[in-house]
Backbone as CSV, one residue per row, in Angstrom:
resi,resn,N_x,N_y,N_z,CA_x,CA_y,CA_z,C_x,C_y,C_z
1,LEU,64.886,62.729,116.737,64.751,61.332,116.338,65.423,61.094,114.997
2,VAL,65.206,61.981,114.037,65.795,61.800,112.716,67.297,61.874,112.795
3,ARG,67.825,62.697,113.684,69.296,62.818,113.827,69.917,61.508,114.325
4,VAL,69.160,60.742,115.087,69.658,59.426,115.517,69.832,58.520,114.300
5,PHE,68.846,58.540,113.397,68.950,57.737,112.170,70.100,58.242,111.287
6,ASP,70.225,59.545,111.228,71.294,60.170,110.463,72.662,59.688,110.985
7,GLY,72.806,59.670,112.312,74.063,59.201,112.902,74.322,57.745,112.629
8,LEU,73.255,56.962,112.570,73.386,55.541,112.258,73.998,55.352,110.869
9,VAL,73.561,56.148,109.925,74.076,56.008,108.551,75.501,56.512,108.471
10,ARG,75.802,57.539,109.217,77.168,58.078,109.194,78.174,57.064,109.741
11,ARG,77.730,56.223,110.664,78.581,55.134,111.152,78.228,53.881,110.357
12,ARG,78.469,53.946,109.097,78.020,52.953,108.123,78.463,51.532,108.451
13,ALA,79.653,51.363,108.943,80.148,50.000,109.204,79.265,49.311,110.244
14,GLU,78.900,50.042,111.300,78.034,49.450,112.316,76.638,49.174,111.762
15,ALA,76.152,50.076,110.938,74.823,49.917,110.358,74.752,48.712,109.439
16,ALA,75.807,48.481,108.679,75.812,47.371,107.732,75.727,46.026,108.455
17,GLU,76.226,45.976,109.692,76.186,44.746,110.448,74.776,44.421,110.924
18,ASN,73.942,45.436,111.052,72.599,45.196,111.569,71.565,45.720,110.564
19,ALA,71.267,44.921,109.569,70.356,45.309,108.494,68.959,45.557,109.017
20,GLU,68.545,44.865,110.071,67.190,45.050,110.593,67.024,46.442,111.209
21,VAL,68.037,46.898,111.934,67.989,48.234,112.513,67.967,49.289,111.406
22,LEU,68.770,49.074,110.396,68.830,49.981,109.254,67.469,50.037,108.551
23,ASP,66.819,48.890,108.363,65.509,48.855,107.735,64.470,49.605,108.556
24,GLN,64.520,49.450,109.871,63.590,50.177,110.731,63.852,51.670,110.677
25,ALA,65.101,52.068,110.602,65.436,53.495,110.496,64.896,54.089,109.193
26,VAL,65.059,53.368,108.099,64.543,53.830,106.809,63.007,53.924,106.868
27,SER,62.362,52.918,107.434,60.887,52.941,107.550,60.410,54.137,108.373
28,ALA,61.105,54.412,109.474,60.711,55.550,110.307,60.899,56.864,109.554
29,CYS,62.009,57.005,108.854,62.246,58.232,108.081,61.203,58.410,106.985
30,LEU,60.780,57.327,106.361,59.742,57.422,105.339,58.415,57.902,105.958
31,LYS,58.097,57.411,107.150,56.855,57.843,107.817,56.909,59.324,108.176
32,ILE,58.069,59.796,108.611,58.205,61.196,108.993,58.236,62.082,107.758
33,ALA,58.888,61.607,106.701,59.030,62.398,105.468,57.719,62.609,104.735
34,ASP,56.687,61.866,105.082,55.416,62.055,104.370,54.684,63.320,104.820
35,GLY,55.178,63.970,105.864,54.640,65.270,106.250,53.597,65.255,107.334
36,ARG,53.221,64.101,107.830,52.149,64.070,108.830,52.578,64.646,110.169
37,TRP,53.889,64.760,110.409,54.387,65.365,111.644,54.757,66.814,111.450
38,GLY,54.512,67.328,110.271,54.835,68.725,109.990,55.933,68.793,108.913
39,GLU,56.038,69.953,108.352,56.955,70.140,107.230,58.423,70.118,107.640
40,ARG,58.757,70.734,108.761,60.177,70.781,109.158,60.744,69.388,109.507
41,PRO,60.041,68.580,110.301,60.555,67.219,110.521,60.616,66.416,109.223
42,ALA,59.655,66.688,108.316,59.664,65.986,107.034,60.905,66.340,106.212
43,VAL,61.345,67.580,106.288,62.565,67.996,105.576,63.775,67.259,106.142
44,GLU,63.848,67.174,107.467,64.978,66.478,108.088,64.966,64.979,107.739
45,ALA,63.780,64.404,107.711,63.683,62.978,107.347,64.052,62.767,105.888
46,ALA,63.643,63.691,105.018,64.005,63.592,103.604,65.517,63.736,103.427
47,ASP,66.129,64.582,104.234,67.588,64.745,104.208,68.260,63.434,104.635
48,ALA,67.728,62.795,105.672,68.285,61.509,106.096,68.104,60.451,105.020
49,LEU,66.963,60.464,104.338,66.743,59.495,103.249,67.732,59.696,102.117
50,GLU,68.059,60.949,101.828,69.054,61.209,100.807,70.422,60.650,101.229
51,LEU,70.741,60.780,102.512,71.973,60.209,103.033,71.953,58.689,102.967
52,PHE,70.828,58.073,103.319,70.684,56.626,103.189,70.937,56.200,101.733
53,ALA,70.327,56.921,100.812,70.436,56.570,99.388,71.852,56.675,98.891
54,SER,72.606,57.650,99.376,73.969,57.814,98.883,74.953,56.867,99.557
55,ARG,74.701,56.529,100.834,75.684,55.707,101.559,75.348,54.223,101.641
56,VAL,74.068,53.926,101.810,73.626,52.512,101.912,72.387,52.298,101.050
57,PRO,72.529,52.432,99.729,71.356,52.346,98.838,70.595,51.035,98.947
58,ASP,71.284,49.954,99.280,70.592,48.661,99.387,69.524,48.677,100.471
59,ALA,69.701,49.521,101.500,68.695,49.606,102.557,67.433,50.296,102.060
60,LEU,67.559,51.118,101.013,66.409,51.878,100.498,65.705,51.162,99.372
61,VAL,66.366,50.203,98.720,65.760,49.507,97.559,64.402,48.880,97.901
62,PRO,64.235,48.180,99.027,62.909,47.595,99.307,61.823,48.664,99.535
63,HIS,62.232,49.889,99.784,61.292,50.955,100.086,61.199,51.961,98.920
64,SER,61.727,51.614,97.779,61.838,52.572,96.669,60.467,53.051,96.200
65,ALA,59.499,52.182,96.097,58.168,52.592,95.658,57.544,53.549,96.672
66,GLY,57.756,53.306,97.935,57.260,54.208,98.979,57.899,55.580,98.890
67,LEU,59.181,55.612,98.570,59.888,56.890,98.422,59.305,57.706,97.276
68,LEU,59.059,57.063,96.141,58.446,57.755,95.011,57.026,58.202,95.362
69,GLY,56.299,57.367,96.076,54.940,57.720,96.500,54.930,58.924,97.412
70,ILE,55.906,59.031,98.306,56.001,60.191,99.194,56.277,61.455,98.406
71,LEU,57.154,61.372,97.405,57.411,62.534,96.549,56.125,62.974,95.841
72,MET,55.420,62.010,95.280,54.190,62.331,94.547,53.129,62.917,95.500
73,ALA,53.018,62.371,96.712,52.056,62.895,97.667,52.449,64.266,98.188
74,ALA,53.757,64.493,98.379,54.225,65.783,98.891,53.904,66.907,97.925
75,VAL,53.998,66.630,96.657,53.686,67.645,95.637,52.212,68.010,95.711
76,ASP,51.382,67.044,96.056,49.927,67.248,96.044,49.349,67.730,97.368
77,GLN,50.145,67.698,98.449,49.629,68.117,99.758,49.366,69.611,99.789
78,PRO,48.265,70.018,100.446,48.039,71.461,100.591,49.124,72.082,101.463
79,LEU,49.518,73.260,101.121,50.584,73.973,101.848,49.985,74.588,103.105
80,GLU,50.541,74.259,104.261,50.070,74.851,105.529,50.865,76.110,105.782
81,VAL,50.157,77.238,105.820,50.789,78.545,106.029,50.331,79.105,107.356
82,GLU,51.325,79.464,108.189,51.025,80.082,109.468,50.487,81.492,109.218
83,GLN,49.341,81.798,109.791,48.722,83.096,109.584,49.327,84.138,110.525
84,ILE,50.062,85.068,109.944,50.694,86.157,110.692,50.124,87.462,110.141
85,PRO,49.319,88.162,110.936,48.706,89.392,110.430,49.750,90.369,109.872
86,GLY,49.499,90.819,108.658,50.388,91.772,108.001,51.569,91.146,107.289
87,LEU,51.822,89.889,107.556,52.982,89.199,106.947,52.558,87.955,106.174
88,GLU,51.362,87.979,105.624,50.840,86.796,104.931,51.738,86.380,103.765
89,GLY,52.214,87.348,102.986,53.065,87.027,101.837,54.377,86.413,102.274
90,LEU,54.959,86.943,103.348,56.217,86.403,103.870,56.022,84.987,104.408
91,ALA,54.906,84.778,105.117,54.600,83.453,105.647,54.402,82.447,104.524
92,GLN,53.730,82.869,103.450,53.532,82.011,102.288,54.863,81.630,101.670
93,GLY,55.733,82.619,101.502,57.049,82.372,100.909,57.900,81.417,101.750
94,ALA,57.829,81.604,103.076,58.593,80.727,103.982,58.084,79.285,103.894
95,ALA,56.762,79.128,103.862,56.181,77.783,103.768,56.549,77.129,102.441
96,GLU,56.543,77.887,101.359,56.922,77.355,100.050,58.401,76.972,100.023
97,ALA,59.257,77.751,100.694,60.680,77.425,100.740,60.943,76.122,101.483
98,VAL,60.239,75.944,102.611,60.402,74.691,103.378,59.919,73.506,102.546
99,ARG,58.764,73.649,101.889,58.241,72.570,101.039,59.207,72.262,99.889
100,SER,59.761,73.305,99.302,60.723,73.130,98.213,61.938,72.352,98.687
101,GLY,62.371,72.627,99.917,63.507,71.878,100.486,63.206,70.409,100.600
102,ARG,61.994,70.079,101.059,61.637,68.664,101.202,61.574,68.003,99.827
103,LEU,60.942,68.672,98.859,60.851,68.102,97.518,62.234,67.876,96.909
104,SER,63.138,68.828,97.128,64.499,68.700,96.595,65.232,67.530,97.247
105,LYS,65.058,67.381,98.554,65.739,66.273,99.243,65.168,64.913,98.807
106,LEU,63.846,64.847,98.652,63.256,63.583,98.180,63.694,63.263,96.757
107,THR,63.730,64.292,95.900,64.218,64.093,94.549,65.678,63.660,94.563
108,GLY,66.466,64.287,95.438,67.886,63.907,95.572,68.049,62.466,96.017
109,ALA,67.197,62.035,96.965,67.270,60.647,97.439,66.945,59.676,96.318
110,ILE,65.936,59.991,95.529,65.586,59.103,94.404,66.694,59.122,93.365
111,GLY,67.280,60.285,93.111,68.390,60.371,92.162,69.592,59.548,92.612
112,GLU,69.921,59.630,93.895,71.027,58.834,94.443,70.736,57.337,94.320
113,LEU,69.489,56.968,94.624,69.108,55.563,94.515,69.188,55.084,93.062
114,LEU,68.739,55.907,92.144,68.811,55.540,90.717,70.256,55.410,90.242
115,SER,71.127,56.260,90.766,72.541,56.197,90.381,73.166,54.889,90.857
116,ALA,72.806,54.481,92.063,73.380,53.246,92.614,72.686,51.988,92.101
117,ARG,71.375,52.054,91.955,70.576,50.906,91.513,69.626,51.385,90.412
118,PRO,70.091,51.434,89.152,69.306,52.038,88.079,67.929,51.432,87.855
119,ASP,67.746,50.171,88.165,66.450,49.548,87.903,65.448,49.762,89.042
120,ALA,65.872,50.384,90.138,65.012,50.495,91.317,63.703,51.216,91.029
121,LEU,63.746,52.330,90.371,62.535,53.122,90.118,62.405,53.601,88.684
122,ARG,63.334,53.225,87.842,63.377,53.767,86.483,62.048,53.580,85.747
123,ASP,61.508,52.385,85.744,60.272,52.118,85.000,59.094,52.903,85.562
124,ASP,59.026,53.033,86.885,57.934,53.787,87.489,58.003,55.273,87.112
125,ILE,59.193,55.822,87.159,59.370,57.254,86.806,59.016,57.477,85.334
126,LEU,59.492,56.592,84.481,59.210,56.755,83.056,57.724,56.597,82.754
127,ALA,57.048,55.716,83.482,55.599,55.534,83.274,54.833,56.800,83.646
128,VAL,55.218,57.440,84.748,54.537,58.671,85.158,54.839,59.790,84.147
129,LEU,56.079,59.854,83.668,56.415,60.879,82.679,55.686,60.657,81.354
130,ASP,55.437,59.407,81.005,54.747,59.114,79.753,53.236,59.395,79.838
131,ALA,52.698,59.464,81.040,51.288,59.744,81.218,51.000,61.240,80.979
132,ALA,49.745,61.561,80.780,49.356,62.955,80.616,49.594,63.715,81.925
133,ASP,49.842,65.027,81.800,50.031,65.855,82.978,48.793,65.833,83.851
134,LEU,49.003,65.731,85.143,47.893,65.877,86.088,47.449,67.332,86.057
135,PRO,46.195,67.606,86.324,45.721,68.999,86.239,46.325,69.878,87.343
136,GLY,46.482,71.153,87.002,46.893,72.141,88.001,48.389,72.243,88.206
137,GLU,48.751,73.131,89.092,50.165,73.414,89.397,50.851,72.193,90.003
138,GLN,50.128,71.399,90.783,50.746,70.215,91.406,51.202,69.222,90.337
139,GLY,50.421,69.046,89.295,50.820,68.145,88.230,52.090,68.616,87.525
140,LEU,52.180,69.916,87.298,53.383,70.473,86.665,54.596,70.351,87.583
141,GLN,54.383,70.600,88.877,55.489,70.492,89.803,56.028,69.054,89.879
142,LEU,55.142,68.086,89.861,55.561,66.694,89.851,56.335,66.392,88.588
143,ARG,55.857,66.851,87.447,56.558,66.609,86.195,57.958,67.249,86.239
144,ARG,58.065,68.438,86.791,59.374,69.111,86.885,60.359,68.269,87.686
145,LYS,59.902,67.748,88.836,60.775,66.930,89.676,61.177,65.637,88.973
146,LEU,60.243,65.012,88.296,60.561,63.750,87.620,61.466,63.983,86.413
147,VAL,61.323,65.102,85.734,62.220,65.424,84.610,63.648,65.598,85.119
148,GLU,63.787,66.217,86.298,65.123,66.356,86.890,65.781,64.982,87.097
149,LEU,64.977,63.986,87.396,65.505,62.649,87.646,65.970,61.943,86.380
150,LEU,65.638,62.493,85.225,66.078,61.868,83.967,67.604,61.849,83.847
151,ALA,68.277,62.766,84.535,69.750,62.750,84.551,70.251,61.471,85.212
152,ALA,69.617,61.098,86.319,70.015,59.849,87.003,69.611,58.633,86.190
153,VAL,68.447,58.687,85.542,68.005,57.574,84.693,68.982,57.360,83.556
154,GLY,69.433,58.457,82.950,70.321,58.367,81.791,71.794,58.281,82.112
155,SER,72.129,58.153,83.379,73.550,58.129,83.760,74.272,56.844,83.325
156,ARG,73.507,55.827,82.964,74.112,54.579,82.479,73.663,54.352,81.049
157,PRO,74.468,53.688,80.256,74.147,53.531,78.831,72.764,52.922,78.567
158,GLU,72.362,51.935,79.362,71.059,51.314,79.115,69.916,52.253,79.453
159,GLY,70.123,53.224,80.308,69.082,54.182,80.653,69.081,55.416,79.758
160,LEU,70.212,55.675,79.122,70.323,56.870,78.270,69.329,56.845,77.125
161,ARG,69.188,55.695,76.488,68.244,55.602,75.351,66.800,55.765,75.808
162,LEU,66.520,55.506,77.080,65.171,55.715,77.621,64.966,57.170,78.034
163,ALA,66.013,57.802,78.509,65.908,59.178,79.017,65.856,60.214,77.913
164,LEU,66.612,60.018,76.846,66.735,61.059,75.811,65.405,61.469,75.166
165,PRO,64.533,60.564,74.742,63.265,60.999,74.157,62.414,61.794,75.144
166,ARG,62.448,61.428,76.417,61.672,62.130,77.418,62.273,63.495,77.730
167,LEU,63.589,63.571,77.663,64.245,64.867,77.829,63.887,65.810,76.688
168,TYR,63.878,65.257,75.476,63.492,66.055,74.316,62.061,66.574,74.467
169,SER,61.158,65.715,74.925,59.774,66.130,75.164,59.700,67.224,76.234
170,ALA,60.528,67.088,77.278,60.540,68.100,78.342,61.018,69.449,77.800
171,LEU,62.013,69.410,76.920,62.539,70.661,76.363,61.514,71.369,75.471
172,LEU,60.532,70.638,74.982,59.486,71.208,74.145,58.171,71.428,74.895
173,HIS,58.159,71.159,76.184,56.936,71.273,76.979,56.452,72.732,77.048
174,ALA,55.162,72.927,77.204,54.588,74.281,77.268,54.979,75.024,78.542
175,ASP,55.253,74.313,79.629,55.582,74.941,80.899,57.078,75.287,80.970
176,THR,57.388,76.506,81.333,58.790,76.929,81.415,59.551,76.177,82.498
177,GLY,58.874,75.833,83.609,59.508,75.089,84.675,59.911,73.686,84.231
178,VAL,59.080,73.041,83.452,59.410,71.695,82.920,60.595,71.837,81.966
179,ARG,60.586,72.864,81.120,61.722,73.071,80.208,62.997,73.339,80.986
180,ALA,62.918,74.131,82.046,64.089,74.415,82.879,64.616,73.129,83.534
181,SER,63.722,72.272,84.004,64.143,70.999,84.582,64.809,70.123,83.519
182,GLY,64.296,70.175,82.310,64.900,69.420,81.209,66.310,69.923,80.898
183,VAL,66.490,71.230,80.912,67.820,71.802,80.666,68.788,71.396,81.775
184,LYS,68.303,71.436,83.021,69.127,71.029,84.169,69.549,69.568,84.024
185,ALA,68.602,68.701,83.708,68.908,67.272,83.538,69.876,67.062,82.365
186,TRP,69.658,67.784,81.283,70.518,67.649,80.112,71.952,68.062,80.457
187,ARG,72.083,69.167,81.227,73.406,69.651,81.631,74.091,68.620,82.510
188,GLU,73.349,68.029,83.455,73.941,66.999,84.325,74.395,65.790,83.525
189,LEU,73.587,65.392,82.554,73.976,64.267,81.699,75.235,64.590,80.901
190,ALA,75.298,65.806,80.371,76.451,66.196,79.554,77.737,66.249,80.377
191,THR,77.654,66.689,81.627,78.862,66.781,82.441,79.256,65.441,83.045
192,SER,78.319,64.512,83.130,78.655,63.216,83.731,79.231,62.232,82.733
193,SER,79.038,62.481,81.409,79.554,61.512,80.455,80.917,61.876,79.955
């Protein structure tokens, strides 16, 4: 099903003529990307959303808050690990890799959307970054993903002044993962300007 939506976006000229079909495709991908159909279909839907964001960002703008909500919920969802006797560690690692793929694709979709339409989610992302860390590993993982998005926020002059103080805070954060995300975002900003 997701591949049908993916094909729709790849034939962009036809999709642009029918905005209603495009909106329904984005809505369906958002529903699948939330993980209720399983992690693997969610990864494919997140991949399609990233393609939507890069090729037809206007179709994703009305759904931007939902996209950010799915990222935030995905970080907080319990990881479903298939129980394989004797291979528990391997099964855990595989499940974490699939989840990481979905989070990366969702982050990529938001980054693409921010690059095309800087005001779409900028204020929401900055508000979450300005809030205190949520407790536990999930809160840190969310902060890491949002810090990565500071490169997209700061890609335009009006967003750069908003991104830099938060990047500086990320570089001084107690968590090494948040600092690494800050370095990654800083590097992306440096190479894009």
